[in-house]
Every structure is written in structure tokens, then in C-alpha cells.
N, C-alpha and C positions, 0 to 999 in steps of 0.2 A: 332826785332821791325819792324813795318811797314815802307816801303819805299815810301808811298804815299806822294805826294807833297802837300804842304799847299797852297790852293787857296780859302780858306774860304771867304776872303775879296776881291776877284778879281772882284766881282760884287757888286753893292749897296745892303747893308743888314741893318737890324735894329740892331744898336750896343747894344741895351738893351738886346738882346737875347744871349749874350756871356755866355756860360757855358762850363765846362769841361765835355762835353758829348761824345757820341760815335764818332761824327764827328771830334771833336778836338782830341780825343784819337787816331784816325786813322792816323792823320797827325802830331801828336805831336813831334816825333823825328825830322822831317824836320822843323817844326815850330820853335822849340827852338834852333836848330842849326843855322838857318838863322836869328834869332831874338836876341839871347843873345851872345854877344862877349865873348869868353873865356869859354863858357859852357863846352866844351869837356875837357879842362884843369881842370876846377873846379871839375868836376866829377872824373877824374882820380886821382887828388891829394887828394880828399876826401877819396878815397880808400887807398892811402898811409898813410894818417893821421890815418885812422882807424887801419891799420896794426901796426902802431907804438904805439897807445894808448889803443887798446883793451886789457883788462886784462882777465885772465882765469875765466871762469864761469860767465862772465858779460853779460849784454844786450846792444845791439847797436840799436838805433832808427833812422829811416829815416822818418821824419815827413813831410808829403806832398810828398810821394814817387813817385807819378805819375806812369810812366811806369817802374820804378825800376832801373834806371840807377845808382843812387848812392848806392842803396841796392846791386846791382850786383858788383859794384866797391869795396864795403866794403867786401862782401863775398869772393871775389877773392884775398883779401889781408890780411884777418884775419887768424892767424895761430893757433888759439885755437878752436878745434872742439866742445868744451863744451860751447862756446858762443851761443847766439841767436840774430838774427837780426829781428827787428820788424818794418815792413813797415806800415805806416798809411796814408790814403788818404780818403777824403770825397766824392770822385767820384767813384761809382761802375764801371763805364765804364773804368776808368783808371786802377782800381785794377784787373779787369778781364784780361786785356792785360798784366798787370804786372805779374800776375801769369803765363801766358804762356811764358813770358821771363824768369822768374826764373826757370821754369820747364825744360828749355833747357840747364841750366847751370849744370856742373858736380861737382862743389865744394860742400863740405859736411857740411858746417855750416848751421844749420837749419834756415829757414826764415818763419815767420808767417806774414800774411797780415790782416789788420783790416780796415773796412770802418767806419770811425768816424771823428768827428770834432776835430781839433787839441786841442781846449780848453778843451775837455773832456778826453784827454789821461793822464793816470797816468804813470809818469816816475819813475822807481824804479831799483835800483841795476845796473845802467848804467855806462859804461865807455866811450861811444861815443854817442853823439846826433847830428844829422844832420838836418838842415833846409835849404835846397837849394831852394831859391825863394818861400818861403812859408809864412813867417811872414807878408810879404807885403800885403797879402790878408786877414789878420786878422784885425778887428777893432782896432784902435790905443789904445783905452781905455782898451783893453783886453791883450795887448802885454806884459805889465809888469808882469802880473800873469803867462803868458806862460813861459817867461824866468826864473822867480823865481822857478816854478815847475821843470824846467829842471835842474837848479843849485842844487836844493834840492834833486833831484833824481839821481844825478851823484855821483859815488864813488870819494873819494879823488884821485887826479891824473887824473881824467877824463877830457874830452874836449867837447866843443860844437863848431860845424862849422855852421856859419850863413852866407848865401849868399843872397844878396838882390840887387834890383835896388835901387839906392840912388839918392837923390837930393842934391843940393849944396846951401850953404848960400849965396854965391855971385851970384847975378842974371846973371851976364855975363858968369861966369863959368857954371852955370846951363844951360843957353841957348846954349853955345858952346858944351857941352857934349850931350845934346839932339840932336843937329844938327849932331854931329859926329855919334851918334847911328842911326839916320835916314839914313845917308850916308852909314853906314855899311849894313843896310837892303836893300838899293837900290843896293849896290854892290852884294848882294845875291839874286837879282832878284825880289824883291818886288816893285810894282808900287807905285806911290804917292797915288793913291786911297786906296790901301791895307794898306799902312802905316798910312794914316789919319783915316781910319775906325777902324783899330785895336787899335790905340791910343785912339780914342773916346770910344771904347768899354771897354778897360781896365781901363780908368779913373774912371769908375763906381765901380771898384772892387780893383784896385791896388793902394795903398796909400804909396808912398815911403817916407822915412825919410833921414835925413843927417847922415853921419857916426858918428858925434858927439852925436847925439841922440841915436844911437844904442850903442855906447860905454858907455854912461851915464847909460842907462838901464842895460847893462850887469854888470857894476861895482856896480850898486845899488842892483843887485840880489845877490852879494857876490862873483862873480868870482874874482880871484886874479890877473889875467892878461888877456889882450885882445888886439889884433891889427889886422890890415889888412894884409893878406898874398897874396892877389891877387886883382887887379883892372884893368879894361879896360873900359874907358869912365865912364858911370854912372851905372856900374855893379861892385860889390865888394864882396869879401868873407873875413870874419873875423874868427879867431880862438880864443876861450876863454878857459882858463885853471882854473880848480879847484885844488888848491894845495893839496899835500899829507898831 
């Protein structure tokens, strides 16, 4: 992955211009590492979960695969060479760099990459489906259908890993966790201007929900169990199980 430092918002920019384009793809590893607390842990543990739940001959999906960090983590932990990992992203710039990352890996589980909107992806014969910081960019009225299709396309005994930025019902807790997140970014070298501009830009695209809303949607889709396995400030990851 590129080692370029994220300075996209170091100078005044038009926040309406945020896109997952070549400029973002170039600095994405640095951007997400300095912006999302626990991201490295979430990716690594996604790989371990995939290794545990991937069943022979099944498909594993990385929905919103960006540069392929979760795809690679799954590939390095899955022990069935007859599985297939399917990475999906709607940014061609991200997928081009993702392919270069995958091509440097020596593991033999096949990986196919597809440029598509998440809402158009057909999930079938899956044992693991991963959405790491993806659903939050989908319109809220379309999220139920996405989770339902994932449930229906999973084999019995399969899992979904859903990582999201979340909000809190208690306004004081919400404010606290937002402030802690901003302090995390300051500690990682972002200026107040960068923090403010990125927040304004993402507010047009990223629409977080509470953990209760996520759990309700997941239960409504038919998953048998679901809970948080990781959380740091207003970033959390859930695992949902479809029973045998």
C-alpha cells in the first residue's frame, strides 16, 4: 500500500468535492490509520473470524473493500483453497490499487474484484460477509434490504462482520465520544482545520446510526445472534451469526 501522508484537508477546500478518487486512494492507508481508532485491530481480527467460519467451497465477501486490507486478512487466514473471496467497491481508483496489493500476496485462495454499488451485489453461497465501514455510506432507507440480502445469501453457520462509526442516544455521551475521536486525530497529527473540513465533507455522505438501530436491523433480517466484539469511542464492530 502507499505510504503517502494524508494532507488533503491541510488547506481550505470545498467539502462538497469529497470522493473516493485517485487522490484519496493514494493516501487512504494513512488516512484511515490516523482517523479510525482500532482499525488495524478490526482488520486483523476480521481475518481470524474468517479463518474460523469459512466453510469449504464457500464464498467470502468484502463489501466496500477499498484497498483490500480486509480481503487480504481473510485470504491469509482461510484454510480452504476451494473458497473464493469477492471484493466489491464502487470506486475504480480504489480497486486498481487493491488489485496491486492482492497481486503481491502469495496465498492461494482466489480473489475476484468487482466495481459495483453495494445495493446491486448478489450474495450467494457465502460463509463470511464483511462490511468494514461501508453501510454508513448507504442511504438509510436502503440498509434493511442490504442486510436482508446478506442474511439470505449466507450458508447456515455463516457470519456477517459489520464495522461502523456509531452515534449515541444520550447527547452527552455522543458529544464525549466525538470529542475523544477528534483528540485521537489531533494526537495523530491532524490540525483543527483538517478535522473540521473532513467532518464537514463526510457529513454529506456518512450517516451513522446507534448500535441499537444496527442490532434491530440485524435481528429483523433473521440473524440468530449479534453483538459488539470491538469498540473504541464511536467506532464499533459487530458479528452476527446465522445458525446451523
